[in-house]
N, C-alpha and C positions, 0 to 999 in steps of 0.2 A: 261338749264333756261326753263322755266312756257311755257305754248303756249303764257299766255298776255306778257310775256317776250320777246317771239320772234317776236312781232308785231310790228312793227319798229313805230307806232304812241302813242305803250303804255311805248316806253321804258324807256321818263321819267319822268312817274308817280311815286311817292313813292311809296312804297312796301305797304301802307295802301291800298290804290288806286286798286293794283295790285289784294289783296287780297278778296277787296270785287267783283271784277269783277269776279273771280273766282269762289266763294260761288254761284255766280246765273247764269254762265256759262254752257251749257251743256258738257258733257265731247265730248272730240276731236272724229270726225265721219270722216271717209274715204270715198268719193265716187267713184263711177266709171266713165270712162270718157262716156261723155252721159247722164248720169242719170240726171233727173229730182230734185231739190232740193226744188224748191218752187214752185207751180203755183202761187202765187200772193192773194190765197182764203181765207190763212190764217193770225193767226195770224202777227205781225209786228216782224221784227227780224234783228240782226246784225251778217252776216255771217263773220266768219275770215280764208282765205285763208291763209293758214300757208306755202305750198310746193304746188306745181301743177300749176293747167291753169282752168281757170272761163270764161264760157259766160255769161254777163244776154242781154237776149232780151225777146222783146213783139212778142205775134202772132198776126195779125192785124186781123179781123171775116172776109176777104176771106185766110187766112192762111198762107199767105207770112211775113217771119219771121224779126221783125227789129231788129238789134243787135245795144243794147246802150253800153257796155262795152266787152271789152276783156283783161281778166288780165292776166299774167303772172309772178310766183315769181319770185326773185331770184334765192333760190334756184332749180326751174325747168329752170331758163336761164342757170346756169352754170352746171346743166346737159347735155341739150341739143349740148352749147358747145363743153361738153367734148368728145358725140358721133359723131362729124363732124369733 
């Protein structure tokens, strides 16, 4: 299964649409825990989290963090369940 096919929102797309998405997509990248992916100042992007966790947050002018979203993928939840 391709990365695009692994994304639930893309599963019902026709193969031609998945091919077009794959043609403009960057190669899969792995990030380390706590690594900043974007500071919000660059180009707009769609990030697909296939496995793992992600946090989307904003820093206020006084340095406080406002968490907008926490994401824990299904693959990561199953891995966590097996460790407990």
